[in-house]
One Martini backbone bead per residue (centre of mass of N, CA, C, O) as a GRO file, in nm:
protein
  326
    1UNK     BB    1   6.949 -11.537  12.499
    2UNK     BB    2   7.029 -11.455  12.804
    3UNK     BB    3   7.146 -11.768  12.867
    4UNK     BB    4   7.372 -11.724  12.678
    5UNK     BB    5   7.686 -11.762  12.568
    6UNK     BB    6   7.934 -11.541  12.456
    7UNK     BB    7   8.150 -11.634  12.183
    8UNK     BB    8   8.479 -11.614  12.050
    9UNK     BB    9   8.603 -11.709  11.730
   10UNK     BB   10   8.936 -11.804  11.619
   11UNK     BB   11   9.009 -11.853  11.284
   12UNK     BB   12   9.338 -11.989  11.150
   13UNK     BB   13   9.341 -12.295  11.077
   14UNK     BB   14   9.401 -12.616  10.972
   15UNK     BB   15   9.297 -12.936  11.000
   16UNK     BB   16   9.010 -12.847  11.105
   17UNK     BB   17   8.994 -12.697  10.789
   18UNK     BB   18   9.015 -12.977  10.645
   19UNK     BB   19   9.036 -13.217  10.383
   20UNK     BB   20   8.997 -13.539  10.259
   21UNK     BB   21   9.148 -13.663   9.952
   22UNK     BB   22   9.129 -13.962   9.821
   23UNK     BB   23   9.257 -13.941   9.531
   24UNK     BB   24   9.527 -13.798   9.671
   25UNK     BB   25   9.598 -13.868   9.958
   26UNK     BB   26   9.504 -13.578  10.098
   27UNK     BB   27   9.543 -13.265  10.271
   28UNK     BB   28   9.312 -12.979  10.240
   29UNK     BB   29   9.215 -12.683  10.231
   30UNK     BB   30   8.826 -12.607  10.268
   31UNK     BB   31   8.743 -12.432  10.523
   32UNK     BB   32   8.535 -12.280  10.763
   33UNK     BB   33   8.427 -12.231  11.075
   34UNK     BB   34   8.121 -12.226  11.008
   35UNK     BB   35   8.084 -12.500  10.877
   36UNK     BB   36   8.118 -12.667  11.138
   37UNK     BB   37   7.910 -12.537  11.336
   38UNK     BB   38   7.656 -12.638  11.166
   39UNK     BB   39   7.717 -12.959  11.257
   40UNK     BB   40   7.634 -12.901  11.561
   41UNK     BB   41   7.409 -13.003  11.759
   42UNK     BB   42   7.237 -12.746  11.932
   43UNK     BB   43   7.429 -12.494  11.967
   44UNK     BB   44   7.223 -12.240  11.961
   45UNK     BB   45   7.089 -12.315  12.256
   46UNK     BB   46   7.379 -12.223  12.443
   47UNK     BB   47   7.521 -12.043  12.211
   48UNK     BB   48   7.701 -11.759  12.113
   49UNK     BB   49   7.858 -11.662  11.790
   50UNK     BB   50   8.173 -11.518  11.688
   51UNK     BB   51   8.358 -11.486  11.392
   52UNK     BB   52   8.716 -11.479  11.349
   53UNK     BB   53   8.980 -11.397  11.086
   54UNK     BB   54   9.307 -11.310  11.109
   55UNK     BB   55   9.385 -11.591  10.976
   56UNK     BB   56   9.488 -11.853  10.707
   57UNK     BB   57   9.701 -12.110  10.838
   58UNK     BB   58   9.927 -12.319  10.858
   59UNK     BB   59  10.107 -12.370  11.147
   60UNK     BB   60  10.405 -12.371  11.011
   61UNK     BB   61  10.352 -12.060  10.908
   62UNK     BB   62  10.386 -11.941  11.173
   63UNK     BB   63  10.447 -11.670  11.394
   64UNK     BB   64  10.506 -11.470  11.647
   65UNK     BB   65  10.345 -11.238  11.531
   66UNK     BB   66  10.084 -11.386  11.520
   67UNK     BB   67  10.057 -11.427  11.821
   68UNK     BB   68  10.055 -11.127  11.908
   69UNK     BB   69   9.804 -11.066  11.734
   70UNK     BB   70   9.618 -11.257  11.876
   71UNK     BB   71   9.639 -11.154  12.164
   72UNK     BB   72   9.527 -10.868  12.099
   73UNK     BB   73   9.249 -10.952  11.986
   74UNK     BB   74   9.142 -11.102  12.230
   75UNK     BB   75   9.161 -10.863  12.428
   76UNK     BB   76   8.963 -10.683  12.285
   77UNK     BB   77   8.714 -10.857  12.298
   78UNK     BB   78   8.730 -10.930  12.617
   79UNK     BB   79   8.682 -10.621  12.704
   80UNK     BB   80   8.393 -10.695  12.637
   81UNK     BB   81   8.108 -10.771  12.811
   82UNK     BB   82   7.966 -10.966  12.594
   83UNK     BB   83   8.216 -11.148  12.641
   84UNK     BB   84   8.297 -11.475  12.802
   85UNK     BB   85   8.490 -11.594  12.562
   86UNK     BB   86   8.743 -11.807  12.395
   87UNK     BB   87   8.815 -11.959  12.070
   88UNK     BB   88   9.081 -12.147  11.911
   89UNK     BB   89   9.156 -12.235  11.571
   90UNK     BB   90   9.421 -12.471  11.511
   91UNK     BB   91   9.703 -12.600  11.436
   92UNK     BB   92   9.900 -12.841  11.595
   93UNK     BB   93  10.212 -12.801  11.549
   94UNK     BB   94  10.191 -12.494  11.711
   95UNK     BB   95   9.998 -12.478  11.955
   96UNK     BB   96  10.173 -12.478  12.214
   97UNK     BB   97  10.317 -12.205  12.147
   98UNK     BB   98  10.073 -12.015  12.104
   99UNK     BB   99   9.937 -12.062  12.378
  100UNK     BB  100  10.178 -11.961  12.544
  101UNK     BB  101  10.217 -11.679  12.424
  102UNK     BB  102   9.942 -11.583  12.510
  103UNK     BB  103   9.957 -11.643  12.815
  104UNK     BB  104  10.203 -11.426  12.854
  105UNK     BB  105  10.021 -11.162  12.712
  106UNK     BB  106   9.732 -11.209  12.834
  107UNK     BB  107   9.480 -10.976  12.976
  108UNK     BB  108   9.273 -11.213  13.143
  109UNK     BB  109   8.997 -11.407  13.309
  110UNK     BB  110   8.892 -11.528  13.078
  111UNK     BB  111   8.828 -11.772  12.870
  112UNK     BB  112   9.089 -11.957  12.688
  113UNK     BB  113   9.068 -12.173  12.394
  114UNK     BB  114   9.244 -12.429  12.248
  115UNK     BB  115   9.205 -12.588  11.919
  116UNK     BB  116   9.183 -12.902  11.715
  117UNK     BB  117   9.307 -13.141  11.470
  118UNK     BB  118   9.426 -13.471  11.379
  119UNK     BB  119   9.168 -13.496  11.187
  120UNK     BB  120   9.026 -13.468  10.903
  121UNK     BB  121   8.772 -13.414  10.703
  122UNK     BB  122   8.687 -13.760  10.611
  123UNK     BB  123   8.818 -13.909  10.824
  124UNK     BB  124   8.895 -14.134  11.027
  125UNK     BB  125   8.851 -14.009  11.346
  126UNK     BB  126   8.730 -13.739  11.342
  127UNK     BB  127   8.777 -13.448  11.583
  128UNK     BB  128   8.653 -13.156  11.521
  129UNK     BB  129   8.370 -13.139  11.648
  130UNK     BB  130   8.434 -13.228  11.938
  131UNK     BB  131   8.657 -13.008  12.004
  132UNK     BB  132   8.471 -12.764  11.964
  133UNK     BB  133   8.253 -12.830  12.169
  134UNK     BB  134   8.441 -12.863  12.410
  135UNK     BB  135   8.559 -12.573  12.407
  136UNK     BB  136   8.292 -12.427  12.441
  137UNK     BB  137   8.227 -12.544  12.716
  138UNK     BB  138   8.474 -12.430  12.862
  139UNK     BB  139   8.437 -12.124  12.787
  140UNK     BB  140   8.134 -12.133  12.936
  141UNK     BB  141   8.264 -12.174  13.212
  142UNK     BB  142   8.333 -12.047  13.527
  143UNK     BB  143   8.582 -12.246  13.598
  144UNK     BB  144   8.775 -12.125  13.361
  145UNK     BB  145   8.845 -11.890  13.522
  146UNK     BB  146   9.183 -11.789  13.579
  147UNK     BB  147   9.372 -12.028  13.413
  148UNK     BB  148   9.432 -11.941  13.163
  149UNK     BB  149   9.545 -12.097  12.904
  150UNK     BB  150   9.371 -12.347  12.712
  151UNK     BB  151   9.374 -12.701  12.611
  152UNK     BB  152   9.150 -12.884  12.391
  153UNK     BB  153   9.160 -13.245  12.373
  154UNK     BB  154   9.019 -13.533  12.379
  155UNK     BB  155   8.840 -13.436  12.645
  156UNK     BB  156   9.078 -13.255  12.742
  157UNK     BB  157   9.242 -13.045  12.997
  158UNK     BB  158   9.494 -12.801  12.938
  159UNK     BB  159   9.782 -12.629  12.997
  160UNK     BB  160   9.996 -12.410  12.825
  161UNK     BB  161  10.262 -12.478  12.983
  162UNK     BB  162  10.261 -12.823  12.958
  163UNK     BB  163  10.177 -12.877  12.676
  164UNK     BB  164  10.197 -13.142  12.425
  165UNK     BB  165  10.304 -13.276  12.132
  166UNK     BB  166  10.343 -13.654  12.112
  167UNK     BB  167  10.199 -13.695  11.822
  168UNK     BB  168  10.146 -13.715  11.466
  169UNK     BB  169   9.823 -13.861  11.475
  170UNK     BB  170   9.689 -13.879  11.730
  171UNK     BB  171   9.409 -13.793  11.919
  172UNK     BB  172   9.624 -13.826  12.187
  173UNK     BB  173   9.866 -13.613  12.158
  174UNK     BB  174   9.783 -13.441  12.403
  175UNK     BB  175  10.006 -13.353  12.672
  176UNK     BB  176  10.120 -13.354  13.027
  177UNK     BB  177  10.416 -13.455  13.150
  178UNK     BB  178  10.421 -13.305  13.437
  179UNK     BB  179  10.105 -13.342  13.427
  180UNK     BB  180   9.796 -13.369  13.441
  181UNK     BB  181   9.509 -13.313  13.369
  182UNK     BB  182   9.273 -13.062  13.468
  183UNK     BB  183   9.049 -13.211  13.283
  184UNK     BB  184   8.706 -13.290  13.172
  185UNK     BB  185   8.480 -13.406  12.904
  186UNK     BB  186   8.136 -13.515  12.974
  187UNK     BB  187   7.941 -13.461  12.763
  188UNK     BB  188   7.796 -13.173  12.932
  189UNK     BB  189   8.048 -13.193  13.124
  190UNK     BB  190   8.270 -12.992  13.324
  191UNK     BB  191   8.580 -13.114  13.476
  192UNK     BB  192   8.772 -13.025  13.744
  193UNK     BB  193   9.035 -13.155  13.945
  194UNK     BB  194   9.104 -12.857  14.024
  195UNK     BB  195   9.181 -12.583  14.109
  196UNK     BB  196   9.361 -12.341  14.049
  197UNK     BB  197   9.627 -12.340  13.842
  198UNK     BB  198   9.969 -12.264  13.955
  199UNK     BB  199  10.123 -12.363  13.710
  200UNK     BB  200  10.251 -12.074  13.566
  201UNK     BB  201  10.065 -11.827  13.657
  202UNK     BB  202  10.267 -11.591  13.709
  203UNK     BB  203  10.301 -11.541  13.381
  204UNK     BB  204  10.024 -11.437  13.335
  205UNK     BB  205  10.027 -11.159  13.150
  206UNK     BB  206  10.330 -11.024  13.203
  207UNK     BB  207  10.379 -10.941  12.905
  208UNK     BB  208  10.471 -10.765  12.660
  209UNK     BB  209  10.445 -10.722  12.293
  210UNK     BB  210  10.777 -10.793  12.307
  211UNK     BB  211  11.051 -10.897  12.097
  212UNK     BB  212  11.361 -11.076  12.062
  213UNK     BB  213  11.564 -11.102  11.762
  214UNK     BB  214  11.720 -11.388  11.740
  215UNK     BB  215  11.621 -11.710  11.874
  216UNK     BB  216  11.774 -12.013  11.941
  217UNK     BB  217  11.726 -12.374  11.875
  218UNK     BB  218  11.895 -12.650  12.019
  219UNK     BB  219  11.996 -13.000  11.994
  220UNK     BB  220  12.123 -13.244  12.158
  221UNK     BB  221  12.389 -13.474  12.059
  222UNK     BB  222  12.579 -13.720  11.958
  223UNK     BB  223  12.853 -13.537  11.868
  224UNK     BB  224  12.834 -13.248  11.899
  225UNK     BB  225  12.920 -12.945  11.748
  226UNK     BB  226  13.064 -12.662  11.875
  227UNK     BB  227  13.057 -12.479  11.621
  228UNK     BB  228  12.754 -12.411  11.625
  229UNK     BB  229  12.771 -12.199  11.852
  230UNK     BB  230  12.971 -12.010  11.713
  231UNK     BB  231  12.804 -11.952  11.473
  232UNK     BB  232  12.579 -11.824  11.610
  233UNK     BB  233  12.717 -11.587  11.737
  234UNK     BB  234  12.822 -11.468  11.463
  235UNK     BB  235  12.521 -11.405  11.352
  236UNK     BB  236  12.365 -11.231  11.593
  237UNK     BB  237  12.234 -11.342  11.826
  238UNK     BB  238  12.035 -11.295  12.129
  239UNK     BB  239  11.972 -11.608  12.178
  240UNK     BB  240  11.977 -11.942  12.360
  241UNK     BB  241  11.863 -12.272  12.319
  242UNK     BB  242  11.909 -12.588  12.496
  243UNK     BB  243  11.855 -12.927  12.450
  244UNK     BB  244  11.951 -13.132  12.675
  245UNK     BB  245  12.071 -13.372  12.858
  246UNK     BB  246  11.862 -13.469  13.072
  247UNK     BB  247  11.921 -13.248  13.349
  248UNK     BB  248  12.141 -13.069  13.191
  249UNK     BB  249  12.360 -13.170  12.967
  250UNK     BB  250  12.702 -13.154  12.829
  251UNK     BB  251  12.948 -13.131  12.638
  252UNK     BB  252  13.235 -12.979  12.707
  253UNK     BB  253  13.266 -12.827  12.427
  254UNK     BB  254  12.986 -12.706  12.424
  255UNK     BB  255  12.990 -12.568  12.703
  256UNK     BB  256  13.224 -12.375  12.631
  257UNK     BB  257  13.074 -12.219  12.404
  258UNK     BB  258  12.841 -12.126  12.570
  259UNK     BB  259  13.017 -11.963  12.782
  260UNK     BB  260  13.114 -11.759  12.566
  261UNK     BB  261  12.845 -11.641  12.497
  262UNK     BB  262  12.788 -11.527  12.778
  263UNK     BB  263  13.048 -11.342  12.772
  264UNK     BB  264  12.903 -11.178  12.529
  265UNK     BB  265  12.588 -11.135  12.640
  266UNK     BB  266  12.447 -11.413  12.571
  267UNK     BB  267  12.186 -11.590  12.642
  268UNK     BB  268  12.154 -11.923  12.804
  269UNK     BB  269  11.927 -12.191  12.774
  270UNK     BB  270  11.835 -12.485  12.966
  271UNK     BB  271  11.702 -12.774  12.854
  272UNK     BB  272  11.527 -13.071  12.811
  273UNK     BB  273  11.500 -13.350  12.585
  274UNK     BB  274  11.296 -13.463  12.752
  275UNK     BB  275  10.957 -13.536  12.790
  276UNK     BB  276  11.039 -13.524  13.102
  277UNK     BB  277  11.120 -13.299  13.332
  278UNK     BB  278  11.433 -13.133  13.450
  279UNK     BB  279  11.648 -12.866  13.467
  280UNK     BB  280  11.940 -12.923  13.671
  281UNK     BB  281  12.187 -12.862  13.940
  282UNK     BB  282  12.347 -13.158  13.962
  283UNK     BB  283  12.596 -13.197  13.785
  284UNK     BB  284  12.970 -13.165  13.844
  285UNK     BB  285  13.064 -13.214  13.589
  286UNK     BB  286  13.177 -13.152  13.285
  287UNK     BB  287  12.877 -13.011  13.156
  288UNK     BB  288  12.707 -12.997  13.385
  289UNK     BB  289  12.445 -12.826  13.533
  290UNK     BB  290  12.611 -12.697  13.770
  291UNK     BB  291  12.836 -12.577  13.584
  292UNK     BB  292  12.655 -12.410  13.402
  293UNK     BB  293  12.539 -12.222  13.617
  294UNK     BB  294  12.823 -12.116  13.707
  295UNK     BB  295  12.868 -11.999  13.402
  296UNK     BB  296  12.558 -11.848  13.346
  297UNK     BB  297  12.355 -12.036  13.287
  298UNK     BB  298  12.014 -12.122  13.218
  299UNK     BB  299  11.758 -12.291  13.381
  300UNK     BB  300  11.432 -12.406  13.259
  301UNK     BB  301  11.332 -12.654  13.395
  302UNK     BB  302  11.009 -12.768  13.281
  303UNK     BB  303  11.049 -12.640  13.016
  304UNK     BB  304  11.047 -12.645  12.704
  305UNK     BB  305  11.230 -12.532  12.448
  306UNK     BB  306  11.009 -12.365  12.297
  307UNK     BB  307  10.919 -12.211  12.562
  308UNK     BB  308  11.196 -12.089  12.635
  309UNK     BB  309  11.216 -11.919  12.385
  310UNK     BB  310  10.969 -11.737  12.426
  311UNK     BB  311  11.047 -11.625  12.706
  312UNK     BB  312  11.323 -11.503  12.615
  313UNK     BB  313  11.205 -11.308  12.403
  314UNK     BB  314  11.032 -11.142  12.610
  315UNK     BB  315  11.239 -11.063  12.810
  316UNK     BB  316  11.419 -10.905  12.613
  317UNK     BB  317  11.182 -10.727  12.496
  318UNK     BB  318  11.134 -10.617  12.815
  319UNK     BB  319  11.407 -10.573  12.960
  320UNK     BB  320  11.488 -10.841  13.120
  321UNK     BB  321  11.622 -11.054  13.342
  322UNK     BB  322  11.669 -11.387  13.263
  323UNK     BB  323  11.748 -11.497  13.543
  324UNK     BB  324  11.451 -11.404  13.673
  325UNK     BB  325  11.250 -11.583  13.454
  326UNK     BB  326  11.339 -11.901  13.554
   0.00000   0.00000   0.00000
């Protein structure tokens, strides 16, 4: 027992705890975390596990408040010397956001690993057991310490800052568009390709668990109506994130309404709607990223729109200047 790593598992719901019901051709919640752990051969020979269930919900039902609660509970458990790491079982639809929110608010150097499943139990190519075993392997290795929150799916290790769900059903859905994976799990070996990943690490555990709401996220599209921005301002939002075209560009009419929002003291962050790349002060035509920045809008760099929103909510909730946070 003394050679075993003691890991706490936070079981929160999702496809990983669902069964496929052939008669209904549907996926339904059916299991608890312990049900799956008992199916992993030899698990109790190398790891000791305590299972905690803070909530049991499909991930589209989760809120920012659930993420802050989870962050606090993980920190409480990992502050105890007996626990050497944590694994979170969650639905994949909002996994990238929950992992990033925890990354920004959790103060620990112990490994914290999120995982889920793209295929439910009983489906062909079900990935639940393999992902759990891989996540436990990563959470149990000393090399995972100090890397911030990690996401393990399909034998790959990703950082919470850059990982995104890029496919609706493939077991290879989770990718890091800005970077390659940080490492990989092969058989019983965890291999990190790099030393401590510094991309986004400056924000690890930086924020208190306080958010300002509502912060709205909009996606630019061909012929976008500028009245949407005005309507958002009139509803009393506290901040706005726009996934803009390309390197961070908008139609002039939309850009003008966004600038009015800034003039009213409401911060506006510009992300790119592209799968990879950055929002940059590059184009100097009307509505271009350079002009937007000069008008007081904030460019979100390489962060996705959903992650820019979480960071802006925390910056405002912590009474920090959003211009200095991105």
